ROLO-493975 format. One record per atom (N, C-alpha, C): residue in three letters; chain; x, y, z. Coordinates in nm, 3 decimals. Atoms other than C-alpha are relative to their C-alpha. Example, Ala and Ser with C-alpha at 12.3 -4.5 7.8 and 13.67 -1.06 7.14 Angstrom:
<kekol 'ALA','A',<0.089,-0.119,0.000>>
<kekol 'ALA','A',<1.230,-0.450,0.780>>
<kekol 'ALA','A',<0.090,0.120,0.000>>
<kekol 'SER','A',<-0.082,-0.119,-0.006>>
<kekol 'SER','A',<1.367,-0.106,0.714>>
<kekol 'SER','A',<-0.077,0.109,0.073>>
END
This chain:
<kekol 'MET','A',<0.062,-0.082,-0.102>>
<kekol 'MET','A',<-2.475,0.410,3.541>>
<kekol 'MET','A',<0.053,-0.045,0.136>>
<kekol 'THR','A',<-0.059,0.032,-0.131>>
<kekol 'THR','A',<-2.318,0.427,3.884>>
<kekol 'THR','A',<-0.109,-0.028,0.103>>
<kekol 'PRO','A',<0.097,0.026,-0.107>>
<kekol 'PRO','A',<-2.490,0.297,4.198>>
<kekol 'PRO','A',<-0.049,0.130,0.065>>
<kekol 'LYS','A',<0.039,-0.127,-0.060>>
<kekol 'LYS','A',<-2.491,0.654,4.334>>
<kekol 'LYS','A',<-0.106,0.070,-0.086>>
<kekol 'THR','A',<0.098,-0.061,0.091>>
<kekol 'THR','A',<-2.677,0.781,4.026>>
<kekol 'THR','A',<-0.134,-0.073,0.009>>
<kekol 'LEU','A',<0.124,0.077,-0.014>>
<kekol 'LEU','A',<-2.929,0.497,4.055>>
<kekol 'LEU','A',<-0.071,0.036,0.130>>
<kekol 'LYS','A',<0.059,-0.035,-0.129>>
<kekol 'LYS','A',<-2.983,0.581,4.420>>
<kekol 'LYS','A',<-0.064,0.139,-0.007>>
<kekol 'THR','A',<0.053,-0.136,0.016>>
<kekol 'THR','A',<-3.034,0.950,4.330>>
<kekol 'THR','A',<-0.131,-0.003,-0.078>>
<kekol 'LEU','A',<0.124,0.012,0.078>>
<kekol 'LEU','A',<-3.293,0.858,4.065>>
<kekol 'LEU','A',<-0.113,-0.055,0.086>>
<kekol 'ARG','A',<0.102,0.061,-0.086>>
<kekol 'ARG','A',<-3.477,0.642,4.318>>
<kekol 'ARG','A',<-0.051,0.101,0.102>>
<kekol 'ILE','A',<0.040,-0.101,-0.099>>
<kekol 'ILE','A',<-3.478,0.922,4.577>>
<kekol 'ILE','A',<-0.087,0.107,-0.066>>
<kekol 'VAL','A',<0.079,-0.101,0.071>>
<kekol 'VAL','A',<-3.603,1.179,4.322>>
<kekol 'VAL','A',<-0.139,-0.053,-0.029>>
<kekol 'SER','A',<0.129,0.061,0.029>>
<kekol 'SER','A',<-3.880,0.940,4.220>>
<kekol 'SER','A',<-0.089,-0.005,0.124>>
<kekol 'ARG','A',<0.079,0.014,-0.122>>
<kekol 'ARG','A',<-3.992,0.875,4.576>>
<kekol 'ARG','A',<-0.041,0.135,0.058>>
<kekol 'VAL','A',<0.030,-0.131,-0.057>>
<kekol 'VAL','A',<-3.970,1.236,4.693>>
<kekol 'VAL','A',<-0.104,0.073,-0.085>>
<kekol 'SER','A',<0.096,-0.071,0.085>>
<kekol 'SER','A',<-4.154,1.377,4.391>>
<kekol 'SER','A',<-0.138,-0.064,0.007>>
<kekol 'PHE','A',<0.130,0.066,-0.010>>
<kekol 'PHE','A',<-4.427,1.115,4.414>>
<kekol 'PHE','A',<-0.063,0.026,0.137>>
<kekol 'GLY','A',<0.051,-0.030,-0.134>>
<kekol 'GLY','A',<-4.460,1.167,4.789>>
<kekol 'GLY','A',<-0.050,0.142,0.011>>
<kekol 'SER','A',<0.043,-0.140,0.001>>
<kekol 'SER','A',<-4.482,1.544,4.737>>
<kekol 'SER','A',<-0.132,0.015,-0.074>>
<kekol 'LEU','A',<0.124,-0.004,0.078>>
<kekol 'LEU','A',<-4.751,1.492,4.475>>
<kekol 'LEU','A',<-0.118,-0.049,0.084>>
<kekol 'ILE','A',<0.106,0.053,-0.087>>
<kekol 'ILE','A',<-4.957,1.282,4.716>>
<kekol 'ILE','A',<-0.033,0.100,0.111>>
<kekol 'ALA','A',<0.022,-0.099,-0.107>>
<kekol 'ALA','A',<-4.910,1.540,4.994>>
<kekol 'ALA','A',<-0.078,0.120,-0.052>>
<kekol 'ILE','A',<0.071,-0.115,0.057>>
<kekol 'ILE','A',<-5.025,1.821,4.765>>
<kekol 'ILE','A',<-0.145,-0.036,-0.030>>
<kekol 'PHE','A',<0.138,0.042,0.027>>
<kekol 'PHE','A',<-5.332,1.623,4.653>>
<kekol 'PHE','A',<-0.081,-0.007,0.129>>
<kekol 'LEU','A',<0.071,0.010,-0.127>>
<kekol 'LEU','A',<-5.427,1.543,5.010>>
<kekol 'LEU','A',<-0.021,0.138,0.062>>
<kekol 'GLY','A',<0.014,-0.136,-0.052>>
<kekol 'GLY','A',<-5.361,1.901,5.115>>
<kekol 'GLY','A',<-0.106,0.078,-0.076>>
<kekol 'GLY','A',<0.101,-0.069,0.082>>
<kekol 'GLY','A',<-5.575,2.028,4.827>>
<kekol 'GLY','A',<-0.141,-0.042,0.033>>
<kekol 'ILE','A',<0.132,0.049,-0.039>>
<kekol 'ILE','A',<-5.863,1.815,4.946>>
<kekol 'ILE','A',<-0.047,0.073,0.126>>
<kekol 'PHE','A',<0.037,-0.057,-0.130>>
<kekol 'PHE','A',<-5.855,1.967,5.295>>
<kekol 'PHE','A',<0.023,0.150,0.012>>
<kekol 'SER','A',<-0.032,-0.142,-0.011>>
<kekol 'SER','A',<-5.729,2.319,5.224>>
<kekol 'SER','A',<-0.017,0.068,-0.135>>
<kekol 'THR','A',<0.019,-0.074,0.126>>
<kekol 'THR','A',<-5.842,2.569,4.964>>
<kekol 'THR','A',<0.127,0.071,-0.043>>
<kekol 'ALA','A',<-0.126,-0.066,0.035>>
<kekol 'ALA','A',<-5.504,2.741,4.982>>
<kekol 'ALA','A',<0.090,-0.093,-0.082>>
<kekol 'LEU','A',<-0.083,0.096,0.074>>
<kekol 'LEU','A',<-5.330,2.425,4.860>>
<kekol 'LEU','A',<-0.065,-0.045,-0.130>>
<kekol 'SER','A',<0.066,0.045,0.123>>
<kekol 'SER','A',<-5.592,2.350,4.596>>
<kekol 'SER','A',<0.048,0.082,-0.120>>
<kekol 'GLY','A',<-0.056,-0.083,0.107>>
<kekol 'GLY','A',<-5.454,2.643,4.389>>
<kekol 'GLY','A',<0.137,-0.050,-0.043>>
<kekol 'LEU','A',<-0.132,0.056,0.030>>
<kekol 'LEU','A',<-5.112,2.482,4.410>>
<kekol 'LEU','A',<-0.009,-0.119,-0.095>>
<kekol 'LEU','A',<0.020,0.117,0.086>>
<kekol 'LEU','A',<-5.251,2.173,4.240>>
<kekol 'LEU','A',<0.000,0.037,-0.148>>
<kekol 'ASP','A',<0.014,-0.040,0.140>>
<kekol 'ASP','A',<-5.320,2.369,3.921>>
<kekol 'ASP','A',<0.132,0.007,-0.075>>
<kekol 'TRP','A',<-0.124,-0.018,0.073>>
<kekol 'TRP','A',<-4.960,2.446,3.836>>
<kekol 'TRP','A',<0.113,-0.092,0.044>>
<kekol 'VAL','A',<-0.107,0.087,-0.048>>
<kekol 'VAL','A',<-4.756,2.190,4.035>>
<kekol 'VAL','A',<-0.025,-0.148,-0.030>>
<kekol 'ALA','A',<0.032,0.142,0.008>>
<kekol 'ALA','A',<-4.938,1.860,3.995>>
<kekol 'ALA','A',<0.056,-0.068,-0.126>>
<kekol 'VAL','A',<-0.043,0.066,0.124>>
<kekol 'VAL','A',<-4.862,1.783,3.630>>
<kekol 'VAL','A',<0.152,-0.007,-0.010>>
<kekol 'PRO','A',<-0.147,0.012,0.006>>
<kekol 'PRO','A',<-4.489,1.874,3.635>>
<kekol 'PRO','A',<0.057,-0.097,0.105>>
<kekol 'LEU','A',<-0.048,0.090,-0.105>>
<kekol 'LEU','A',<-4.443,1.689,3.965>>
<kekol 'LEU','A',<-0.029,-0.145,-0.036>>
<kekol 'PHE','A',<0.034,0.136,0.045>>
<kekol 'PHE','A',<-4.623,1.384,3.827>>
<kekol 'PHE','A',<0.097,-0.046,-0.109>>
<kekol 'LEU','A',<-0.091,0.037,0.109>>
<kekol 'LEU','A',<-4.408,1.388,3.512>>
<kekol 'LEU','A',<0.142,-0.024,0.051>>
<kekol 'LEU','A',<-0.132,0.021,-0.059>>
<kekol 'LEU','A',<-4.088,1.426,3.715>>
<kekol 'LEU','A',<0.006,-0.135,0.070>>
<kekol 'SER','A',<0.006,0.128,-0.072>>
<kekol 'SER','A',<-4.190,1.134,3.935>>
<kekol 'SER','A',<0.000,-0.117,-0.098>>
<kekol 'LEU','A',<0.011,0.106,0.099>>
<kekol 'LEU','A',<-4.284,0.919,3.638>>
<kekol 'LEU','A',<0.132,-0.021,-0.076>>
<kekol 'LEU','A',<-0.125,0.011,0.075>>
<kekol 'LEU','A',<-3.966,0.994,3.440>>
<kekol 'LEU','A',<0.114,-0.053,0.087>>
<kekol 'ALA','A',<-0.105,0.048,-0.090>>
<kekol 'ALA','A',<-3.739,0.939,3.741>>
<kekol 'ALA','A',<-0.018,-0.149,0.027>>
<kekol 'GLU','A',<0.025,0.142,-0.027>>
<kekol 'GLU','A',<-3.905,0.603,3.818>>
<kekol 'GLU','A',<0.030,-0.086,-0.123>>
<kekol 'LEU','A',<-0.029,0.076,0.123>>
<kekol 'LEU','A',<-3.888,0.487,3.455>>
<kekol 'LEU','A',<0.151,-0.008,-0.026>>
<kekol 'ALA','A',<-0.145,0.001,0.018>>
<kekol 'ALA','A',<-3.521,0.588,3.432>>
<kekol 'ALA','A',<0.066,-0.095,0.100>>
<kekol 'TYR','A',<-0.056,0.089,-0.102>>
<kekol 'TYR','A',<-3.446,0.409,3.758>>
<kekol 'TYR','A',<-0.022,-0.146,-0.038>>
<kekol 'GLN','A',<0.031,0.139,0.035>>
<kekol 'GLN','A',<-3.622,0.090,3.647>>
<kekol 'GLN','A',<0.083,-0.045,-0.121>>
<kekol 'PHE','A',<-0.076,0.036,0.119>>
<kekol 'PHE','A',<-3.450,0.094,3.307>>
<kekol 'PHE','A',<0.148,-0.020,0.033>>
<kekol 'PHE','A',<-0.144,0.007,-0.024>>
<kekol 'PHE','A',<-3.097,0.166,3.428>>
<kekol 'PHE','A',<0.038,-0.103,0.105>>
<kekol 'SER','A',<-0.033,0.105,-0.097>>
<kekol 'SER','A',<-3.113,-0.067,3.727>>
<kekol 'SER','A',<-0.005,-0.137,-0.067>>
<kekol 'GLY','A',<0.006,0.125,0.076>>
<kekol 'GLY','A',<-3.217,-0.348,3.490>>
<kekol 'GLY','A',<0.123,-0.019,-0.087>>
<kekol 'VAL','A',<-0.121,0.006,0.083>>
<kekol 'VAL','A',<-2.926,-0.265,3.257>>
<kekol 'VAL','A',<0.118,-0.039,0.088>>
<kekol 'SER','A',<-0.110,0.029,-0.092>>
<kekol 'SER','A',<-2.689,-0.272,3.554>>
<kekol 'SER','A',<-0.003,-0.147,0.044>>
<kekol 'GLU','A',<0.012,0.140,-0.042>>
<kekol 'GLU','A',<-2.823,-0.611,3.671>>
<kekol 'GLU','A',<0.041,-0.095,-0.112>>
<kekol 'ARG','A',<-0.036,0.086,0.113>>
<kekol 'ARG','A',<-2.788,-0.761,3.322>>
<kekol 'ARG','A',<0.151,0.000,-0.024>>
<kekol 'LYS','A',<-0.146,-0.007,0.017>>
<kekol 'LYS','A',<-2.428,-0.639,3.296>>
<kekol 'LYS','A',<0.070,-0.084,0.106>>
<kekol 'GLY','A',<-0.058,0.079,-0.109>>
<kekol 'GLY','A',<-2.350,-0.794,3.635>>
<kekol 'GLY','A',<-0.014,-0.148,-0.025>>
<kekol 'ALA','A',<0.023,0.141,0.029>>
<kekol 'ALA','A',<-2.506,-1.126,3.533>>
<kekol 'ALA','A',<0.090,-0.046,-0.115>>
<kekol 'LYS','A',<-0.086,0.037,0.112>>
<kekol 'LYS','A',<-2.311,-1.124,3.204>>
<kekol 'LYS','A',<0.144,-0.019,0.046>>
<kekol 'LYS','A',<-0.136,0.013,-0.052>>
<kekol 'LYS','A',<-1.983,-1.068,3.390>>
<kekol 'LYS','A',<0.016,-0.132,0.075>>
<kekol 'LYS','A',<-0.006,0.125,-0.075>>
<kekol 'LYS','A',<-2.061,-1.361,3.619>>
<kekol 'LYS','A',<-0.006,-0.120,-0.094>>
<kekol 'LEU','A',<0.006,0.109,0.098>>
<kekol 'LEU','A',<-2.154,-1.581,3.322>>
<kekol 'LEU','A',<0.134,-0.017,-0.072>>
<kekol 'ASP','A',<-0.130,0.007,0.067>>
<kekol 'ASP','A',<-1.823,-1.494,3.156>>
<kekol 'ASP','A',<0.103,-0.073,0.086>>
<kekol 'LYS','A',<-0.093,0.065,-0.092>>
<kekol 'LYS','A',<-1.643,-1.625,3.466>>
<kekol 'LYS','A',<-0.053,-0.136,0.049>>
<kekol 'PHE','A',<0.064,0.123,-0.043>>
<kekol 'PHE','A',<-1.870,-1.930,3.500>>
<kekol 'PHE','A',<0.093,-0.120,-0.017>>
<kekol 'ILE','A',<-0.083,0.121,0.005>>
<kekol 'ILE','A',<-1.684,-2.254,3.581>>
<kekol 'ILE','A',<-0.091,-0.121,0.017>>
<kekol 'ASP','A',<0.080,0.122,-0.010>>
<kekol 'ASP','A',<-1.847,-2.590,3.512>>
<kekol 'ASP','A',<0.045,-0.084,0.118>>
<kekol 'LEU','A',<-0.030,0.092,-0.110>>
<kekol 'LEU','A',<-1.868,-2.837,3.797>>
<kekol 'LEU','A',<0.069,-0.125,-0.052>>
<kekol 'PRO','A',<-0.061,0.127,0.040>>
<kekol 'PRO','A',<-1.661,-3.157,3.791>>
<kekol 'PRO','A',<-0.107,-0.104,-0.036>>
<kekol 'ALA','A',<0.093,0.105,0.044>>
<kekol 'ALA','A',<-1.825,-3.458,3.625>>
<kekol 'ALA','A',<-0.046,-0.085,0.117>>
<kekol 'GLY','A',<0.053,0.090,-0.101>>
<kekol 'GLY','A',<-2.043,-3.692,3.827>>
<kekol 'GLY','A',<-0.141,0.038,0.041>>
<kekol 'ASP','A',<0.134,-0.025,-0.051>>
<kekol 'ASP','A',<-2.372,-3.708,4.008>>
<kekol 'ASP','A',<0.007,0.082,0.128>>
<kekol 'TYR','A',<0.008,-0.086,-0.119>>
<kekol 'TYR','A',<-2.475,-3.458,4.275>>
<kekol 'TYR','A',<-0.129,-0.031,0.075>>
<kekol 'ARG','A',<0.117,0.024,-0.084>>
<kekol 'ARG','A',<-2.707,-3.526,4.566>>
<kekol 'ARG','A',<-0.079,0.130,0.013>>
<kekol 'VAL','A',<0.089,-0.115,-0.013>>
<kekol 'VAL','A',<-3.005,-3.293,4.578>>
<kekol 'VAL','A',<-0.077,-0.018,0.130>>
<kekol 'LYS','A',<0.068,0.004,-0.129>>
<kekol 'LYS','A',<-3.152,-3.207,4.918>>
<kekol 'LYS','A',<-0.093,0.118,0.016>>
<kekol 'ASP','A',<0.090,-0.108,-0.038>>
<kekol 'ASP','A',<-3.434,-3.000,5.057>>
<kekol 'ASP','A',<0.078,0.091,0.095>>
<kekol 'LYS','A',<-0.080,-0.092,-0.081>>
<kekol 'LYS','A',<-3.265,-2.691,5.199>>
<kekol 'LYS','A',<-0.060,0.017,0.140>>
<kekol 'GLU','A',<0.069,-0.023,-0.128>>
<kekol 'GLU','A',<-3.525,-2.660,5.476>>
<kekol 'GLU','A',<0.028,-0.108,0.103>>
<kekol 'ASN','A',<-0.015,0.109,-0.099>>
<kekol 'ASN','A',<-3.490,-3.005,5.635>>
<kekol 'ASN','A',<0.111,-0.100,-0.035>>
<kekol 'ASN','A',<-0.113,0.083,0.041>>
<kekol 'ASN','A',<-3.189,-3.157,5.455>>
<kekol 'ASN','A',<-0.040,-0.141,-0.047>>
<kekol 'ALA','A',<0.048,0.130,0.048>>
<kekol 'ALA','A',<-3.405,-3.445,5.324>>
<kekol 'ALA','A',<0.052,-0.026,-0.141>>
<kekol 'GLU','A',<-0.051,0.043,0.131>>
<kekol 'GLU','A',<-3.258,-3.634,5.027>>
<kekol 'GLU','A',<-0.117,-0.001,-0.100>>
<kekol 'LEU','A',<0.106,-0.010,0.100>>
<kekol 'LEU','A',<-3.460,-3.560,4.708>>
<kekol 'LEU','A',<0.034,-0.071,-0.131>>
<kekol 'GLY','A',<-0.040,0.067,0.123>>
<kekol 'GLY','A',<-3.263,-3.742,4.439>>
<kekol 'GLY','A',<0.139,0.043,-0.042>>
<kekol 'THR','A',<-0.131,-0.039,0.053>>
<kekol 'THR','A',<-2.962,-3.683,4.216>>
<kekol 'THR','A',<-0.017,0.073,-0.133>>
<kekol 'LEU','A',<-0.008,-0.068,0.130>>
<kekol 'LEU','A',<-2.875,-3.457,3.925>>
<kekol 'LEU','A',<0.144,-0.013,-0.048>>
<kekol 'THR','A',<-0.135,0.007,0.056>>
<kekol 'THR','A',<-2.577,-3.484,3.690>>
<kekol 'THR','A',<0.064,0.138,0.004>>
<kekol 'ASN','A',<-0.068,-0.130,0.003>>
<kekol 'ASN','A',<-2.314,-3.212,3.672>>
<kekol 'ASN','A',<-0.053,0.087,-0.114>>
<kekol 'ASP','A',<0.055,-0.076,0.112>>
<kekol 'ASP','A',<-2.457,-3.110,3.332>>
<kekol 'ASP','A',<-0.134,0.064,0.037>>
<kekol 'GLU','A',<0.130,-0.053,-0.042>>
<kekol 'GLU','A',<-2.804,-3.067,3.485>>
<kekol 'GLU','A',<0.016,0.113,0.103>>
<kekol 'ILE','A',<-0.027,-0.105,-0.100>>
<kekol 'ILE','A',<-2.670,-2.867,3.781>>
<kekol 'ILE','A',<0.058,0.123,-0.070>>
<kekol 'ASN','A',<-0.057,-0.113,0.074>>
<kekol 'ASN','A',<-2.460,-2.652,3.545>>
<kekol 'ASN','A',<-0.106,0.073,-0.081>>
<kekol 'TYR','A',<0.110,-0.061,0.076>>
<kekol 'TYR','A',<-2.768,-2.592,3.328>>
<kekol 'TYR','A',<-0.082,0.091,0.091>>
<kekol 'LEU','A',<0.079,-0.080,-0.094>>
<kekol 'LEU','A',<-2.967,-2.473,3.630>>
<kekol 'LEU','A',<0.078,0.122,0.048>>
<kekol 'ARG','A',<-0.082,-0.112,-0.048>>
<kekol 'ARG','A',<-2.680,-2.258,3.758>>
<kekol 'ARG','A',<0.008,0.110,-0.106>>
<kekol 'LYS','A',<-0.010,-0.100,0.106>>
<kekol 'LYS','A',<-2.641,-2.085,3.420>>
<kekol 'LYS','A',<-0.133,0.072,-0.020>>
<kekol 'LYS','A',<0.132,-0.062,0.021>>
<kekol 'LYS','A',<-3.015,-2.025,3.378>>
<kekol 'LYS','A',<-0.035,0.094,0.114>>
<kekol 'PHE','A',<0.029,-0.087,-0.114>>
<kekol 'PHE','A',<-3.053,-1.886,3.729>>
<kekol 'PHE','A',<0.091,0.122,-0.002>>
<kekol 'LEU','A',<-0.095,-0.109,0.006>>
<kekol 'LEU','A',<-2.740,-1.673,3.682>>
<kekol 'LEU','A',<-0.041,0.102,-0.107>>
<kekol 'GLN','A',<0.047,-0.089,0.106>>
<kekol 'GLN','A',<-2.877,-1.530,3.356>>
<kekol 'GLN','A',<-0.117,0.086,0.048>>
<kekol 'ASN','A',<0.115,-0.072,-0.054>>
<kekol 'ASN','A',<-3.183,-1.422,3.553>>
<kekol 'ASN','A',<0.035,0.076,0.128>>
<kekol 'GLY','A',<-0.043,-0.082,-0.111>>
<kekol 'GLY','A',<-2.975,-1.248,3.818>>
<kekol 'GLY','A',<0.007,-0.070,0.135>>
<kekol 'MET','A',<-0.006,0.074,-0.126>>
<kekol 'MET','A',<-2.979,-1.522,4.082>>
<kekol 'MET','A',<0.129,-0.081,0.000>>
<kekol 'ASP','A',<-0.131,0.064,0.007>>
<kekol 'ASP','A',<-2.628,-1.632,4.162>>
<kekol 'ASP','A',<0.034,-0.090,0.117>>
<kekol 'ASP','A',<-0.032,0.092,-0.109>>
<kekol 'ASP','A',<-2.660,-1.853,4.466>>
<kekol 'ASP','A',<-0.011,-0.145,-0.050>>
<kekol 'ASN','A',<-0.001,0.141,0.041>>
<kekol 'ASN','A',<-2.634,-2.231,4.458>>
<kekol 'ASN','A',<-0.122,-0.077,0.050>>
<kekol 'ASP','A',<0.125,0.063,-0.039>>
<kekol 'ASP','A',<-2.984,-2.299,4.583>>
<kekol 'ASP','A',<-0.104,0.037,-0.105>>
<kekol 'PHE','A',<0.102,-0.024,0.103>>
<kekol 'PHE','A',<-3.278,-2.331,4.348>>
<kekol 'PHE','A',<-0.138,-0.016,0.063>>
<kekol 'TYR','A',<0.136,0.004,-0.052>>
<kekol 'TYR','A',<-3.634,-2.248,4.449>>
<kekol 'TYR','A',<-0.097,-0.030,-0.114>>
<kekol 'PHE','A',<0.103,0.033,0.098>>
<kekol 'PHE','A',<-3.922,-2.408,4.260>>
<kekol 'PHE','A',<-0.132,-0.020,0.071>>
<kekol 'ASN','A',<0.133,0.044,-0.037>>
<kekol 'ASN','A',<-4.295,-2.433,4.301>>
<kekol 'ASN','A',<-0.068,-0.036,-0.132>>
<kekol 'SER','A',<0.066,0.047,0.123>>
<kekol 'SER','A',<-4.548,-2.569,4.052>>
<kekol 'SER','A',<-0.009,0.109,-0.105>>
<kekol 'MET','A',<0.019,-0.108,0.096>>
<kekol 'MET','A',<-4.612,-2.231,3.892>>
<kekol 'MET','A',<0.133,0.044,-0.061>>
<kekol 'THR','A',<-0.129,-0.044,0.055>>
<kekol 'THR','A',<-4.246,-2.124,3.858>>
<kekol 'THR','A',<0.061,-0.111,-0.086>>
<kekol 'PHE','A',<-0.053,0.111,0.079>>
<kekol 'PHE','A',<-4.157,-2.472,3.729>>
<kekol 'PHE','A',<-0.066,-0.003,-0.138>>
<kekol 'GLU','A',<0.069,-0.003,0.129>>
<kekol 'GLU','A',<-4.423,-2.451,3.456>>
<kekol 'GLU','A',<0.054,0.114,-0.087>>
<kekol 'LEU','A',<-0.055,-0.114,0.071>>
<kekol 'LEU','A',<-4.293,-2.108,3.358>>
<kekol 'LEU','A',<0.143,-0.030,-0.046>>
<kekol 'PHE','A',<-0.137,0.039,0.033>>
<kekol 'PHE','A',<-3.934,-2.238,3.366>>
<kekol 'PHE','A',<0.002,-0.094,-0.121>>
<kekol 'LYS','A',<0.006,0.095,0.112>>
<kekol 'LYS','A',<-4.026,-2.528,3.134>>
<kekol 'LYS','A',<-0.037,0.071,-0.130>>
<kekol 'LYS','A',<0.049,-0.068,0.119>>
<kekol 'LYS','A',<-4.208,-2.299,2.894>>
<kekol 'LYS','A',<0.105,0.095,-0.058>>
<kekol 'GLU','A',<-0.092,-0.102,0.048>>
<kekol 'GLU','A',<-3.947,-2.023,2.875>>
<kekol 'GLU','A',<0.140,-0.051,-0.027>>
<kekol 'GLU','A',<-0.139,0.043,0.012>>
<kekol 'GLU','A',<-3.618,-2.207,2.919>>
<kekol 'GLU','A',<0.019,-0.129,-0.078>>
<kekol 'LYS','A',<-0.003,0.127,0.073>>
<kekol 'LYS','A',<-3.703,-2.541,2.754>>
<kekol 'LYS','A',<0.117,-0.089,0.043>>
<kekol 'PRO','A',<-0.109,0.085,-0.050>>
<kekol 'PRO','A',<-3.476,-2.754,2.975>>
<kekol 'PRO','A',<-0.005,-0.140,-0.061>>
<kekol 'PRO','A',<-0.002,0.138,0.051>>
<kekol 'PRO','A',<-3.370,-3.108,2.875>>
<kekol 'PRO','A',<-0.110,-0.084,0.067>>
<kekol 'ALA','A',<0.112,0.084,-0.047>>
<kekol 'ALA','A',<-3.644,-3.372,2.912>>
<kekol 'ALA','A',<0.034,-0.074,0.130>>
<kekol 'GLU','A',<-0.038,0.074,-0.120>>
<kekol 'GLU','A',<-3.451,-3.572,3.174>>
<kekol 'GLU','A',<0.001,0.091,0.123>>
<kekol 'LEU','A',<0.002,-0.096,-0.111>>
<kekol 'LEU','A',<-3.408,-3.262,3.392>>
<kekol 'LEU','A',<-0.144,0.033,0.039>>
<kekol 'ILE','A',<0.142,-0.025,-0.028>>
<kekol 'ILE','A',<-3.781,-3.188,3.362>>
<kekol 'ILE','A',<-0.056,-0.116,0.082>>
<kekol 'ARG','A',<0.052,0.118,-0.071>>
<kekol 'ARG','A',<-3.858,-3.544,3.473>>
<kekol 'ARG','A',<0.047,-0.001,0.145>>
<kekol 'LYS','A',<-0.055,0.004,-0.136>>
<kekol 'LYS','A',<-3.628,-3.522,3.775>>
<kekol 'LYS','A',<-0.057,0.111,0.088>>
<kekol 'LEU','A',<0.055,-0.111,-0.079>>
<kekol 'LEU','A',<-3.749,-3.178,3.887>>
<kekol 'LEU','A',<-0.149,-0.020,0.028>>
<kekol 'ASP','A',<0.142,0.031,-0.020>>
<kekol 'ASP','A',<-4.110,-3.285,3.840>>
<kekol 'ASP','A',<-0.017,-0.101,0.113>>
<kekol 'ALA','A',<0.005,0.099,-0.108>>
<kekol 'ALA','A',<-4.045,-3.586,4.065>>
<kekol 'ALA','A',<0.029,0.065,0.135>>
<kekol 'ILE','A',<-0.032,-0.071,-0.125>>
<kekol 'ILE','A',<-3.890,-3.358,4.328>>
<kekol 'ILE','A',<-0.120,0.083,0.046>>
<kekol 'LEU','A',<0.116,-0.082,-0.036>>
<kekol 'LEU','A',<-4.191,-3.125,4.316>>
<kekol 'LEU','A',<-0.119,-0.084,0.046>>
<kekol 'LYS','A',<0.107,0.088,-0.049>>
<kekol 'LYS','A',<-4.422,-3.422,4.367>>
<kekol 'LYS','A',<0.025,-0.040,0.145>>
<kekol 'LEU','A',<-0.034,0.028,-0.139>>
<kekol 'LEU','A',<-4.236,-3.489,4.692>>
<kekol 'LEU','A',<-0.030,0.119,0.090>>
<kekol 'LYS','A',<0.021,-0.121,-0.079>>
<kekol 'LYS','A',<-4.257,-3.128,4.810>>
<kekol 'LYS','A',<-0.019,0.118,-0.094>>
<kekol 'ASP','A',<0.030,-0.117,0.082>>
<kekol 'ASP','A',<-4.411,-2.817,4.658>>
<kekol 'ASP','A',<-0.051,0.111,0.092>>
<kekol 'PRO','A',<-0.123,-0.042,0.065>>
<kekol 'PRO','A',<-4.273,-2.553,4.697>>
<kekol 'PRO','A',<0.122,-0.061,0.068>>
<kekol 'VAL','A',<-0.124,0.056,-0.054>>
<kekol 'VAL','A',<-3.914,-2.660,4.751>>
<kekol 'VAL','A',<0.118,0.088,-0.039>>
<kekol 'GLU','A',<-0.128,-0.064,0.031>>
<kekol 'GLU','A',<-3.575,-2.492,4.774>>
<kekol 'GLU','A',<0.102,-0.111,0.012>>
<kekol 'ILE','A',<-0.094,0.111,0.001>>
<kekol 'ILE','A',<-3.314,-2.742,4.671>>
<kekol 'ILE','A',<0.143,0.051,0.006>>
<kekol 'THR','A',<-0.143,-0.026,-0.003>>
<kekol 'THR','A',<-2.944,-2.744,4.741>>
<kekol 'THR','A',<0.068,-0.128,-0.047>>
<kekol 'TRP','A',<-0.068,0.116,0.058>>
<kekol 'TRP','A',<-2.684,-2.980,4.602>>
<kekol 'TRP','A',<0.142,-0.012,0.055>>
<kekol 'SER','A',<-0.139,0.025,-0.041>>
<kekol 'SER','A',<-2.354,-3.138,4.695>>
<kekol 'SER','A',<0.048,-0.126,-0.071>>
<kekol 'LYS','A',<-0.063,0.117,0.068>>
<kekol 'LYS','A',<-2.112,-3.394,4.546>>
<kekol 'LYS','A',<-0.019,-0.125,0.083>>
END
């Protein structure tokens, strides 16, 4: 699905839903528009609903394809330890190995986030542990970082 088609679906969804709301509000205040509700409301609602569902589905497919292409081109970092810092104030938070950084990069990339900064708070970290099942040593290190600052956006460098 092309970006132009996705944009068209989004516009159709918004316009049809906005028209539906306008007709409902008009029907409340005007008897002339209340007759319009009888034969326009249901088709307009269905058009809005179908356009929004199609947009949500196809935009998700497009994002997953983009993430897969980036994963196919993924290059591991050189071996060694990497300094981890708080992106906000540049405070040193600890170190992670190249394997741990690569693990985080791949997981974030699979979820459509392709930058080299990682945002965590207690809730997202618990979800990350539950869904992604990271290595125990990485859990320990990230848990220690979150005890220093929660939430935190971390960045890394060699």
